[in-house]
C-alpha positions as CSV (number, residue, x, y, z in Angstrom):
1,M,66.7,-146.8,-76.4
2,A,65.2,-143.3,-76.9
3,R,67.5,-141.1,-79.1
4,Q,68.7,-137.5,-78.1
5,F,68.0,-134.7,-80.3
6,E,71.1,-133.8,-82.0
7,F,72.2,-130.4,-83.5
8,T,75.2,-128.7,-85.1
9,Q,76.4,-125.4,-83.8
10,E,75.1,-123.7,-86.8
11,Q,71.6,-124.9,-86.0
12,K,71.7,-123.9,-82.2
13,E,72.4,-120.5,-83.6
14,A,69.5,-120.6,-86.0
15,I,67.2,-121.3,-83.1
16,K,68.7,-119.0,-80.7
17,K,68.3,-116.2,-83.4
18,A,64.7,-117.4,-83.9
19,V,64.1,-117.1,-80.0
20,Q,65.9,-113.5,-80.0
21,N,63.6,-112.4,-83.1
22,A,60.3,-113.5,-81.1
23,E,61.6,-111.8,-77.9
24,S,62.5,-108.5,-79.9
25,K,58.6,-108.0,-80.5
26,T,57.4,-109.2,-77.1
27,S,57.9,-109.6,-73.3
28,G,57.9,-113.2,-73.6
29,E,60.9,-115.3,-72.6
30,I,61.1,-118.3,-74.8
31,V,62.9,-121.4,-73.4
32,P,63.2,-124.3,-76.2
33,F,64.1,-127.6,-74.2
34,F,64.7,-131.0,-76.1
35,V,64.8,-134.4,-74.0
36,S,65.1,-137.9,-75.7
37,A,62.0,-139.0,-73.7
38,A,59.6,-137.6,-70.8
39,D,59.9,-140.7,-68.8
40,N,61.6,-144.5,-68.8
41,Y,58.3,-146.1,-69.1
42,E,59.0,-148.7,-66.6
43,E,55.1,-149.7,-66.6
44,S,55.5,-150.5,-70.3
45,N,58.6,-152.5,-69.9
46,L,56.7,-154.7,-67.3
47,R,53.9,-154.9,-69.7
48,A,55.8,-156.1,-72.3
49,A,57.2,-158.8,-69.6
50,I,53.9,-160.1,-68.7
51,A,53.1,-160.3,-72.4
52,F,55.9,-162.2,-73.2
53,G,55.7,-164.3,-70.4
54,I,51.9,-165.1,-71.1
55,F,52.8,-165.8,-74.8
56,A,55.7,-168.2,-73.5
57,L,53.2,-170.0,-71.0
58,G,50.4,-170.3,-73.4
59,S,52.6,-171.7,-76.4
60,A,54.3,-174.2,-73.8
61,A,50.9,-175.6,-72.8
62,M,49.2,-175.8,-76.2
63,L,52.3,-177.8,-77.5
64,S,52.6,-179.9,-74.8
65,F,48.8,-180.8,-74.5
66,N,48.6,-181.2,-78.1
67,W,51.6,-183.7,-78.2
68,H,53.8,-181.5,-80.4
69,L,56.7,-181.7,-78.6
70,P,58.8,-185.1,-78.7
71,F,59.7,-184.9,-74.8
72,T,58.0,-184.4,-71.7
73,V,58.0,-180.9,-70.4
74,T,58.1,-180.6,-66.5
75,P,56.4,-177.8,-64.5
76,W,59.7,-176.5,-63.7
77,E,60.8,-176.3,-67.3
78,V,57.5,-174.3,-68.3
79,S,58.4,-171.6,-65.7
80,L,62.0,-171.3,-66.5
81,F,61.0,-170.8,-70.2
82,T,58.4,-168.2,-69.1
83,L,60.6,-166.4,-66.7
84,V,63.3,-166.1,-69.5
85,M,60.9,-164.9,-72.1
86,S,59.7,-162.4,-69.9
87,G,63.0,-161.3,-69.2
88,I,63.4,-160.9,-73.2
89,G,60.3,-159.0,-73.5
90,Y,61.3,-156.7,-70.6
91,L,64.8,-156.1,-72.2
92,L,63.2,-155.3,-75.6
93,S,60.8,-152.8,-74.2
94,R,63.6,-151.2,-72.5
95,N,66.0,-151.1,-75.4
96,I,63.8,-150.7,-78.7
97,D,61.4,-147.7,-78.9
98,F,59.1,-149.5,-81.4
99,I,58.6,-152.4,-78.9
100,K,58.1,-150.1,-75.7
101,K,55.4,-148.0,-78.0
102,L,53.6,-151.2,-78.5
103,F,52.9,-151.2,-74.8
104,T,52.6,-147.5,-74.1
105,T,49.0,-145.6,-74.7
106,P,48.9,-142.4,-76.2
107,E,47.2,-141.2,-73.1
108,L,50.0,-142.2,-70.8
109,M,52.7,-140.6,-73.1
110,Q,50.7,-137.3,-72.9
111,A,50.5,-137.6,-69.4
112,K,54.2,-138.1,-69.1
113,V,55.3,-135.2,-71.3
114,E,53.0,-132.9,-69.4
115,E,54.4,-134.1,-66.1
116,R,58.1,-133.8,-67.2
117,A,57.2,-130.3,-68.8
118,A,55.7,-128.9,-65.4
119,R,59.1,-130.3,-63.7
120,E,61.5,-128.6,-66.1
121,F,59.4,-125.3,-65.9
122,L,60.5,-125.3,-62.3
123,N,63.8,-126.6,-62.8
124,H,65.0,-124.1,-65.4
125,E,63.4,-121.5,-63.6
126,V,61.3,-120.5,-66.3
127,F,59.0,-118.4,-63.6
128,N,62.0,-116.1,-62.8
129,T,61.0,-113.2,-65.0
130,E,59.7,-109.7,-63.6
131,N,56.1,-110.0,-65.3
132,R,55.8,-113.7,-64.9
133,T,56.2,-114.2,-69.1
134,G,58.3,-117.1,-69.3
135,I,57.4,-119.7,-71.9
136,L,58.8,-123.5,-71.8
137,I,58.8,-125.4,-75.2
138,M,59.5,-129.0,-74.3
139,V,60.0,-131.2,-77.2
140,S,60.1,-135.2,-76.4
141,H,61.7,-137.1,-79.1
142,F,60.4,-140.4,-78.1
143,E,56.8,-139.6,-78.2
144,H,57.2,-137.1,-80.6
145,M,55.3,-134.8,-78.5
146,V,55.4,-131.1,-77.4
147,D,54.3,-129.1,-74.6
148,V,54.0,-125.5,-74.2
149,L,53.8,-124.2,-71.0
150,G,53.3,-120.4,-70.3
151,D,53.6,-118.5,-66.8
152,S,50.8,-116.7,-65.4
153,G,51.8,-113.4,-67.3
154,I,51.3,-115.1,-70.4
155,N,48.2,-117.3,-69.7
156,K,46.2,-114.1,-68.8
157,K,46.6,-113.3,-72.5
158,V,46.9,-116.4,-74.6
159,E,44.5,-119.3,-74.5
160,S,46.3,-122.9,-73.8
161,S,44.3,-124.1,-77.0
162,Q,46.3,-121.4,-79.2
163,W,49.6,-123.3,-78.3
164,Q,48.4,-126.2,-80.4
165,E,49.4,-124.1,-83.6
166,V,53.0,-123.9,-82.4
167,V,52.9,-127.6,-81.4
168,K,51.8,-128.5,-84.9
169,L,54.6,-127.0,-86.5
170,I,57.0,-128.4,-84.4
171,V,55.6,-131.9,-84.5
172,E,55.5,-131.4,-88.4
173,G,59.3,-131.0,-88.4
174,I,60.1,-133.8,-86.3
175,K,58.2,-136.4,-88.4
176,N,59.8,-134.8,-91.4
177,N,63.2,-135.4,-89.7
178,D,64.0,-131.8,-89.7
179,P,63.4,-130.7,-85.9
180,T,65.5,-127.4,-86.4
181,A,62.9,-126.3,-88.9
182,G,60.2,-127.2,-86.7
183,I,61.1,-125.7,-83.6
184,I,62.2,-122.3,-85.5
185,N,58.8,-122.3,-87.2
186,G,57.0,-123.1,-83.7
187,I,59.2,-120.3,-82.2
188,N,58.2,-117.8,-85.0
189,K,54.4,-119.0,-84.5
190,C,54.7,-118.4,-80.8
191,G,56.1,-114.7,-81.4
192,D,53.1,-113.8,-83.5
193,L,50.5,-115.3,-81.0
194,L,52.3,-113.3,-78.2
195,E,52.2,-109.9,-80.2
196,A,48.9,-110.4,-81.5
197,S,47.6,-111.4,-77.8
198,G,48.8,-107.8,-76.6
199,V,52.4,-109.5,-74.6
200,H,53.9,-106.1,-75.7
201,K,57.4,-105.6,-74.9
202,P,58.0,-102.4,-72.3
203,E,60.5,-99.9,-72.6
204,G,63.6,-101.0,-71.0
205,N,62.6,-104.6,-71.1
206,S,65.7,-106.9,-70.6
207,N,66.3,-110.5,-71.7
208,E,65.9,-112.2,-68.3
209,L,66.4,-116.1,-69.5
210,S,69.0,-117.2,-71.9
211,D,68.0,-117.7,-75.4
212,D,70.2,-120.8,-75.9
213,I,68.5,-124.0,-76.5
214,R,68.5,-126.7,-73.6
215,L,69.0,-130.6,-73.8
216,G,68.0,-132.7,-71.1
């Protein structure tokens, strides 16, 4: 079962301060959002069930035909054994991340992360800014993947490929078991990119979205 990110109050405040510092230089509204997994990957669980079932069926057939079993195995017993092993495969994949990842392609994980980010962009109303300058940074624990989604006002000035620098910093932090440092470095880089791209902070610009981290 995918683990959730855990932050102390001190870490949450440090991340919030990084958001405030980045937003003090630009009109960008940064929303850091953390999830345990982008999806439950039910298709991966089913793949595991099928794989375990095929292995069980093949093993039973091989042992039976080669007379390695000291007793007769009926088709019903083979079917039951196959069904039980399929169930075990399903449960293992559902509850153990390592097993689930064996049956999940990187392409599928990337697609699920992007789909979840698009949903959360709407759910958290990141679009709800005067100049459409909201930015969602979604970090998913299971996949160790990050998706940065900017609103139309941001996308006019920042190329989508430039967000990869932010993604790289955050992923490095996760892999080093320090997601707090990763997200802070990513937010700082995000602020630098916005400032360099001309997303300036106009006079009287207010803080339109909460600076707190969000957990899903």
